[in-house]
C-alpha positions in Angstrom: 45.5 -14.4 181.6 43.5 -11.4 180.7 43.7 -8.2 182.7 40.7 -6.1 183.4 40.8 -2.4 183.8 38.4 -0.2 185.9 35.8 1.6 183.9 37.1 4.9 185.2 40.5 4.2 183.8 39.0 3.3 180.4 37.0 6.6 180.3 40.1 8.6 181.3 42.1 7.0 178.5 39.4 7.7 176.0 39.2 11.3 177.2 43.0 11.7 176.8 42.8 10.1 173.3 40.1 12.5 172.3 42.0 15.4 173.7 45.2 14.4 171.8 43.2 14.0 168.6 41.6 17.5 169.1 44.9 19.1 169.8 46.4 17.7 166.6 43.4 18.8 164.5 44.6 20.9 161.5 44.4 24.6 162.0 42.6 26.3 159.1 43.7 29.8 158.4 42.1 32.5 156.2 44.1 35.0 154.1 43.7 37.7 156.8 45.1 35.3 159.5 47.9 34.2 157.3 48.9 37.8 156.5 48.7 38.8 160.2 51.0 35.9 161.1 53.4 36.8 158.3 53.6 40.5 159.5 54.3 39.3 163.0 56.8 36.5 162.4 58.6 37.0 159.0 62.3 37.5 159.9 63.1 39.6 156.7 60.3 42.0 157.5 61.2 42.3 161.1 64.8 42.9 160.4 63.9 45.7 158.0 61.6 47.2 160.6 64.6 47.3 163.0 66.5 49.3 160.4 63.7 51.9 160.4 64.0 52.1 164.2 67.7 52.7 163.9 67.0 55.7 161.8 64.5 57.0 164.3 67.3 56.8 166.9 69.6 58.7 164.6 67.1 61.6 164.7 68.1 62.1 168.3 71.8 62.4 167.3 71.0 64.8 164.5 69.3 67.3 166.9 72.0 67.3 169.6 73.7 70.5 170.4 77.5 70.8 170.3 79.1 70.0 173.7 80.8 72.9 175.5 84.5 72.5 176.0 86.0 73.0 179.5 89.8 73.5 180.0 91.9 74.3 183.0 95.5 75.7 183.1 97.6 75.6 186.3 101.1 77.2 186.2 103.4 79.5 188.1 105.8 77.6 190.3 108.5 80.1 191.3 111.7 80.7 193.3 111.4 83.2 196.1 113.7 86.2 195.5 114.8 86.7 199.1 116.4 83.3 199.7 116.4 81.5 196.3 114.2 78.7 197.7 111.8 76.9 195.4 108.1 77.1 196.5 106.2 74.8 194.2 102.7 76.1 195.3 103.6 79.7 195.8 102.7 82.0 192.9 100.5 79.4 191.2 97.8 80.7 189.0 94.7 78.8 188.0 92.8 79.6 184.8 89.6 77.6 184.1 87.9 78.4 180.8 84.8 77.2 178.9 84.1 77.5 175.2 81.0 76.7 173.1 80.5 76.4 169.4 77.4 78.3 168.2 75.8 76.8 165.1 74.3 79.4 162.8 71.7 79.3 160.0 69.6 76.6 161.6 72.0 73.8 161.1 70.7 71.7 163.9 67.1 72.1 162.8 68.0 71.2 159.2 69.9 68.1 160.4 66.8 67.0 162.3 64.5 67.7 159.3 66.8 65.7 157.0 67.0 62.8 159.5 63.2 62.8 159.9 62.7 62.8 156.1 65.2 60.0 155.9 63.2 58.0 158.4 60.1 58.6 156.3 61.9 57.3 153.2 62.9 54.2 155.1 59.3 53.7 156.3 58.0 53.9 152.8 60.7 51.5 151.6 59.7 49.2 154.4 56.1 49.3 153.3 57.3 48.6 149.7 59.2 45.5 151.0 56.1 44.4 152.8 54.1 44.9 149.6 56.4 42.8 147.6 56.7 40.0 150.2 52.9 39.9 150.7 52.5 39.4 147.0 54.8 36.3 147.3 52.8 35.2 150.3 49.5 35.8 148.4 50.8 33.7 145.4 51.7 30.9 147.8 48.3 31.1 149.5 46.6 30.9 146.1 48.7 28.0 145.1 47.6 26.2 148.2 44.0 26.9 147.6 44.3 25.8 144.0 46.1 22.6 145.0 43.4 22.0 147.6 40.7 22.4 145.0 42.5 20.0 142.6 42.7 17.4 145.4 39.0 17.7 146.1 38.2 17.3 142.3 40.6 14.4 142.0 39.0 12.7 145.0 35.5 13.3 143.5 36.6 11.9 140.1 38.1 8.8 141.8 34.9 8.2 143.8 32.8 8.6 140.7 35.0 6.3 138.7 34.9 3.7 141.5 31.1 3.9 141.2 31.4 3.3 137.4 33.7 0.3 138.1 31.1 -1.2 140.5 28.4 -0.8 137.9 30.6 -2.3 135.2 31.4 -5.3 137.5 27.6 -5.9 137.8 27.3 -5.7 134.0 30.2 -8.1 133.6 28.5 -10.5 135.9 25.3 -10.1 133.9 27.2 -10.7 130.6 26.4 -7.2 129.3 30.1 -6.4 128.7 33.2 -8.4 127.8 36.0 -9.1 130.3 38.5 -7.1 128.2 36.3 -4.0 128.4 36.0 -4.3 132.1 39.8 -4.8 132.4 40.3 -1.6 130.4 37.9 0.3 132.7 39.6 -1.0 135.8 43.1 -0.2 134.4 42.0 3.3 133.8 41.7 3.8 137.5 45.5 4.0 137.7 45.4 7.4 136.0 42.9 8.7 138.6 45.1 7.4 141.5 48.1 9.1 139.9 46.3 12.4 139.5 45.2 12.3 143.2 48.7 11.5 144.3 50.2 14.3 142.3 47.6 16.7 143.6 48.4 15.7 147.2 52.2 16.3 146.6 51.4 19.7 145.1 49.3 20.7 148.1 52.0 19.6 150.5 54.6 21.6 148.6 52.4 24.7 148.6 51.8 24.4 152.4 55.6 24.1 153.0 56.2 27.3 151.0 53.6 29.1 153.1 55.1 27.8 156.4 58.5 29.0 155.3 57.3 32.5 154.6 55.5 32.4 158.0 58.7 31.2 159.7 56.7 28.4 161.4 57.6 24.8 162.3 54.1 23.5 162.3 53.8 20.0 160.8 52.3 20.1 157.4 49.5 17.7 158.4 48.4 20.2 161.1 48.4 23.2 158.8 45.4 24.1 156.6 44.2 27.2 154.6 40.8 28.1 153.7 39.2 30.8 151.5 37.1 31.4 148.4 38.5 29.9 145.3 36.4 31.8 142.7 36.5 34.9 140.6 34.6 38.1 140.3 33.4 38.8 136.8 33.2 42.6 137.2 36.1 45.0 137.6 36.2 48.8 138.1 37.6 51.1 135.4 41.3 51.3 134.9 41.5 55.0 135.8 40.4 54.3 139.3 43.2 51.8 139.9 45.7 54.3 138.5 44.6 57.0 140.9 44.6 54.5 143.8 48.2 53.5 142.9 49.4 57.1 142.8 48.0 57.6 146.3 49.1 54.3 147.8 52.3 53.0 146.1 55.0 53.1 148.8 57.9 53.1 146.3 56.4 56.2 144.7 56.0 57.8 148.1 59.6 56.9 148.9 60.8 58.6 145.7 58.8 61.8 146.5 60.1 61.8 150.1 63.7 61.3 148.8 63.2 64.4 146.6 62.1 66.4 149.6 65.1 65.2 151.6 67.4 66.1 148.8 66.1 69.7 148.9 66.6 69.8 152.7 70.1 68.4 152.4 71.0 71.2 149.9 69.8 73.8 152.4 71.9 72.1 155.1 75.0 72.1 152.8 74.5 75.8 152.3 74.1 76.3 156.0 77.3 74.2 156.7 79.2 76.6 154.4 78.5 79.5 156.9 80.9 80.5 159.7 80.2 79.3 163.2 81.8 81.4 166.0 83.1 79.8 169.2 82.4 81.8 172.3 84.6 81.5 175.4 84.8 82.7 179.0 87.6 82.3 181.4 88.5 83.1 185.0 92.1 83.4 186.4 93.4 83.5 190.0 97.0 84.5 190.3 99.1 84.7 193.5 101.5 87.7 193.0 104.5 86.5 195.1 106.8 89.0 193.3 104.9 91.9 194.8 106.4 93.1 198.2 102.8 93.3 199.4 101.3 90.3 197.6 97.7 90.2 197.0 95.5 87.8 195.1 94.8 88.9 191.6 91.6 87.6 190.0 90.5 88.4 186.5 87.8 87.2 184.1 87.6 87.5 180.3 85.6 86.7 177.3 86.7 85.6 173.8 85.3 85.0 170.4 86.9 82.7 167.8 85.8 83.0 164.2 87.2 80.7 161.5 88.2 82.4 158.3 86.5 80.3 155.6 88.7 81.5 152.7 89.2 78.1 151.0 86.7 75.7 152.4 83.1 77.0 152.1 81.6 73.5 151.6 81.5 74.0 147.9 81.6 70.3 147.1 78.6 69.4 149.2 76.6 72.3 147.8 77.2 71.1 144.3 76.6 67.5 145.1 73.3 68.1 146.9 72.2 70.3 144.0 72.8 67.4 141.6 71.0 65.1 144.0 67.9 67.2 143.7 67.8 66.7 139.9 68.6 63.0 140.3 65.8 62.4 142.8 63.3 64.3 140.6 64.2 62.1 137.7 63.8 59.0 139.9 60.4 60.2 140.9 59.3 60.6 137.3 60.6 57.1 136.6 58.7 55.7 139.6 55.5 57.4 138.5 55.9 55.9 135.0 56.5 52.4 136.5 53.3 52.7 138.5 51.2 53.3 135.4 53.0 50.4 133.6 52.5 48.0 136.5 48.8 48.9 136.9 48.0 48.7 133.2 49.8 45.3 132.8 48.1 43.8 135.8 44.7 45.1 134.9 45.0 43.6 131.4 45.9 40.2 132.9 42.9 40.3 135.2 40.6 41.3 132.4 41.9 38.5 130.2 41.4 35.9 132.9 37.8 37.1 133.4 37.1 36.9 129.7 38.4 33.3 129.7 36.6 32.3 132.9 33.1 33.6 132.0 32.4 31.0 129.2 33.7 28.2 131.5 31.4 29.2 134.3 28.3 30.0 132.1 28.7 27.2 129.6 31.6 24.8 129.4 31.5 23.4 132.9 27.8 22.5 132.6 28.3 21.1 129.1 31.1 18.9 130.1 29.1 17.6 133.1 26.1 17.0 130.9 28.1 15.1 128.3 29.8 12.9 130.9 26.6 12.0 132.6 24.7 11.4 129.4 27.4 9.2 127.9 27.9 7.4 131.2 24.1 6.6 131.3 24.1 5.6 127.7 27.1 3.3 128.3 25.4 1.7 131.3 22.4 1.0 129.1 24.6 -0.4 126.3 24.0 2.6 124.0 27.5 4.0 124.0 30.8 2.3 123.3 33.7 2.0 125.9 35.8 4.5 123.8 33.0 7.1 123.9 32.6 6.6 127.7 36.4 7.0 128.3 36.6 10.0 126.0 33.7 11.7 127.8 35.4 11.1 131.2 38.7 12.5 129.9 37.1 15.6 128.4 35.2 16.3 131.7 38.5 16.1 133.7 40.3 18.3 131.2 37.6 21.0 131.5 37.6 20.8 135.3 41.3 21.2 135.6 41.4 24.0 133.0 38.8 25.9 135.0 40.7 25.5 138.3 43.9 26.6 136.6 42.1 29.7 135.2 40.7 30.5 138.6 44.2 30.2 140.1 45.6 32.4 137.3 42.8 35.0 138.0 43.6 35.1 141.7 47.3 35.4 141.0 46.6 38.2 138.5 44.4 39.9 141.2 47.4 39.7 143.6 49.5 41.3 140.9 47.0 44.1 140.6 47.0 44.5 144.4 50.8 44.7 144.2 50.7 47.3 141.4 48.1 49.4 143.2 49.9 49.2 146.6 47.0 47.8 148.6 44.3 45.1 148.4 41.7 46.1 145.9 40.7 42.6 144.7 40.3 39.5 146.9 
């Protein structure tokens, strides 16, 4: 017995189905969107940012003044001379006192300055970590774009080859080709299917790597990336990239800031070798029970305590911080040399890829397409052999894949140049 459903129920079910399909539609992210999500969600980057915040909190501690010290002395329980009785509260004197260590030679200001410079070094190191991780992210993004382009090419090649199989089947029916030739053509389809399957696996792997870097649990089927998969055949002079790197590289900035902090630490070590006096003030109340006419005696006093720095004048820290100044300067020179090396190497890689891609874009791609279409048409008309047709197909696919791989290599090299410069200069 068939059950009938109201029209309204069917429409509601269809609406829910459409809504579910829409909700599961793949989200396509651009590079800027991927980078923004990475900066907001990557646990390694967020943990390092927390360490920078810890150093900012340490600046508060560095600028704190020494706490004053408060002490109280209570004494003087006595025996009355007239009857020998013990009066525990008679004759008691109370002496409250307060002391304060006064730091000289701007110790507190130098501690704050050193802490602030340490925070700046940590901030630059955080930017350097971000720079390195974003290069890894960019490489994964490029891999996904390349895998996506390879999938599209593999699908187009398979569709084209299915069209050739259909034409060849018509020719077989008309008696224009032998059964063995048709079987060879049909068998060749396995290679196209295998290439498409491999391309899909590579695309899925690239997406998984991106999702891992983004710390997301989005299903792979619902995650998609989009962006230009091409190259720019012009590039600015090398000297411009060198100068940009000197201005922008966070690791170089960290080295320069570490040198400044070393100089401040040396000043602080010298200041810590100076003498800090401790000032005190006290008040005493004394009940004079031994006096025949007892009166309350009240006194106040001041004191100054100065340590005699005969042996310890902070000599070790003075020497160590002086050596640290020389060390950080050498590290700065090494960082500057590394900047030039990174920029020159990345620039050469980009230029090499451009030189290789230009003939493909201007000549080889069109020639391969022209040869394939010409041989295919000739084969359909009986003017070309099966071997010539298959060779033309293979050469066309080889040129296509080589071009896509070169574009991927160019985009990776562009990311390497961005990494060397310290900011995005090539997309």
